[in-house]
PAVO-760834 format. One record per residue (C-alpha): x, y, z. Coordinates in steps of 0.5 Angstrom, whole numbers, padded with zeros to 4 digits, always signed. Layout:
REM PAVO-760834
XYZ/...
***
This chain:
REM PAVO-760834
+0000+0000+0000/+0002+0007-0001/-0001+0012+0003/+0000+0020+0003/+0000+0023+0010/-0003+0030+0010/+0001+0034+0016/-0004+0040+0015/-0007+0046+0019/-0014+0047+0018/-0017+0054+0017/-0023+0057+0020/-0029+0054+0016/-0031+0046+0015/-0033+0048+0007/-0025+0051+0006/-0022+0045+0010/-0026+0040+0006/-0025+0043-0001/-0017+0043+0001/-0018+0036+0003/-0021+0034-0004/-0016+0038-0007/-0010+0034-0004/-0014+0027-0005/-0015+0029-0013/-0008+0031-0014/-0005+0025-0010/-0003+0021-0016/-0005+0014-0019/-0001+0010-0014/-0003+0012-0008/-0008+0008-0004/-0010+0012+0002/-0010+0019+0004/-0010+0021+0011/-0011+0028+0015/-0010+0029+0022/-0015+0029+0028/-0021+0034+0027/-0018+0036+0021/-0025+0038+0018/-0027+0042+0024/-0021+0045+0027/-0019+0043+0034/-0022+0050+0038/-0026+0046+0043/-0030+0053+0044/-0033+0053+0037/-0033+0045+0036/-0040+0045+0037/-0041+0050+0031/-0037+0046+0027/-0039+0039+0028/-0043+0036+0022/-0047+0029+0021/-0043+0024+0017/-0048+0025+0011/-0046+0033+0011/-0044+0037+0005/-0037+0038+0007/-0036+0030+0008/-0039+0029+0001/-0034+0033-0002/-0029+0029+0000/-0032+0023-0002/-0033+0025-0008/-0026+0026-0009/-0024+0019-0006/-0029+0016-0012/-0026+0020-0017/-0019+0018-0015/-0020+0011-0013/-0017+0013-0007/-0019+0012+0000/-0019+0017+0005/-0018+0018+0013/-0021+0024+0015/-0022+0027+0022/-0029+0031+0024/-0033+0033+0030/-0039+0029+0029/-0046+0031+0030/-0050+0025+0033/-0056+0028+0036/-0055+0032+0042/-0048+0029+0043/-0041+0031+0039/-0036+0025+0038/-0029+0026+0036/-0030+0021+0029/-0025+0018+0024/-0029+0017+0018/-0026+0012+0014/-0028+0013+0006/-0027+0008+0001/-0024+0008-0006/-0031+0008-0009/-0033+0014-0004/-0037+0010+0001/-0037+0010+0008/-0033+0004+0010/-0032+0005+0018/-0033+0010+0023/-0029+0010+0029/-0030+0015+0035/-0025+0017+0039/-0025+0012+0046/-0020+0016+0050/-0021+0023+0051/-0016+0028+0053/-0016+0034+0058/-0022+0038+0056/-0024+0034+0051/-0029+0030+0056/-0033+0036+0057/-0034+0037+0049/-0034+0030+0046/-0038+0024+0048/-0033+0018+0048/-0034+0012+0043/-0035+0005+0046/-0032+0000+0041/-0025-0001+0037/-0026-0001+0030/-0022-0005+0024/-0024-0001+0017/-0023-0005+0011/-0020-0001+0005/-0015-0002-0001/-0014-0009+0001/-0012-0008+0008/-0015-0009+0015/-0013-0002+0018/-0014-0001+0026/-0016+0006+0027/-0014+0010+0033/-0014+0017+0035/-0009+0021+0038/-0009+0020+0046/-0012+0013+0044/-0005+0011+0042/-0001+0013+0048/-0005+0006+0052/-0002-0001+0049/-0009-0004+0050/-0013-0001+0044/-0008-0003+0039/-0006-0010+0042/-0014-0011+0042/-0014-0009+0034/-0008-0013+0033/-0011-0019+0036/-0017-0018+0032/-0014-0018+0025/-0012-0011+0024/-0006-0011+0019/-0004-0004+0019/-0005+0001+0025/-0007+0008+0023/-0007+0014+0028/-0010+0021+0027/-0007+0026+0031/-0008+0033+0034/-0002+0033+0038/+0001+0040+0041/+0007+0042+0046/+0010+0039+0050/+0008+0032+0048/+0012+0031+0042/+0016+0026+0045/+0010+0022+0048/+0008+0021+0041/+0014+0020+0038/+0015+0014+0043/+0008+0011+0043/+0008+0011+0036/+0014+0007+0035/+0012+0002+0041/+0005+0001+0038/+0008-0001+0032/+0014-0006+0036/+0008-0009+0041/+0004-0012+0035/+0009-0012+0030/+0005-0008+0025/+0007-0002+0021/+0004+0004+0024/+0002+0011+0020/+0002+0017+0024/-0001+0023+0022/-0001+0030+0026/-0003+0036+0025/+0001+0043+0025/+0000+0050+0026/-0003+0054+0032/-0010+0055+0034/-0014+0057+0040/-0007+0058+0044/-0004+0052+0043/+0002+0050+0038/+0001+0043+0034/+0008+0039+0033/+0008+0036+0027/+0012+0030+0027/+0008+0026+0022/+0011+0019+0020/+0011+0012+0018/+0013+0006+0022/+0016-0001+0020/+0013-0007+0024/+0020-0007+0028/+0018+0000+0031/+0024+0004+0027/+0021+0010+0023/+0021+0009+0015/+0019+0016+0014/+0018+0022+0018/+0017+0029+0017/+0022+0033+0022/+0019+0040+0021/+0012+0043+0024/+0010+0046+0018/+0005+0043+0012/+0007+0038+0008/+0005+0032+0005/+0009+0025+0007/+0009+0019+0002/+0010+0013+0005/+0010+0006+0003/+0007+0001+0008/+0012-0005+0010/+0008-0012+0011/+0007-0014+0018/+0010-0019+0022/+0017-0020+0026/+0023-0022+0022/+0025-0027+0027/+0020-0031+0030/+0023-0031+0037/+0020-0024+0038/+0013-0025+0035/+0010-0022+0041/+0003-0024+0039/+0005-0031+0038/+0008-0032+0044/+0003-0028+0049/+0000-0032+0055/-0007-0031+0057/-0007-0036+0062/-0003-0031+0067/-0006-0028+0074/-0003-0024+0080/-0003-0028+0086/-0005-0026+0092/+0001-0027+0097/-0004-0027+0103/-0007-0033+0101/-0005-0040+0099/-0004-0041+0092/-0010-0036+0091/-0011-0031+0085/-0014-0024+0084/
***
C-alpha cells in the first residue's frame, strides 16, 4: 500500500477544509491507495467552537471529500467533529476508494478538556479499504497499549493513528507510535496536524513506522507537508520476537496472603 499522510493546519470553516482535502486527494496520483488527514481536520481543534463546526456524516463537507475519493479511486481517512443528535463525537471517517463510508471510529480515550465536549466512543474498529484491514486510532488512544493490541489480535494488518498532538507532548507520541508498531509487529501510519489554534501549537512529526518500530519516513518540521509512505508488511522478521504469537492469556496475579489464590 502507498499512503499520503497530510500534515496540514485546518482553516476556520469546514467547507474550506473539505475543499482542500478534496484537492489533496485528487492530486495524490494513481498509485496512492490511502490519503489520511489529522484528527478533527474538517472542523479544527478549537474546542470552544466545535459544536458550531460539527457535521453529520452525510453532510455536504464529507460528501465533498467522498466524491474526490471516488473520482481518484483512493481511500480517505478524515478526522471531524461528528454531530450525533445532541452529542458530538471526535470521529475518524474511513471512506473507501469508491467514495462509500467504509468505517466510522469514534475516539474512545478523550484527552483533557475533550471530555467536556465530546461523547466517547464505545468500541474499537477495523476498517477494510485498499485490500487491508486497518486498525483505527485517534491521538490519545495511541498512548495506551491496549487498544492497539486488541486491534492486532482481532486481525488488523495496519495501524493508523490520526492526531492533533500539541506542545509539550511531541516525545510522548514519538515513543508511543514506535511502541505500538513494535508491540504488535504491525506497520503504523501516524499523521499529526501542525499550526497554531486556540492558543495551542501543534507539533507535526507525521511518520510511517515499520513493524519493528523503526521509522521508515518522517517529516521533521512543524510546517505543512504531504508525506508519501510505502507501507511495509506486518510480522516479525524473527519468530522468536513475534509477540502476538507468544503472548500468554493464562497468567494471573497471585495474592500472597492466600495459599495459591488469585485475583
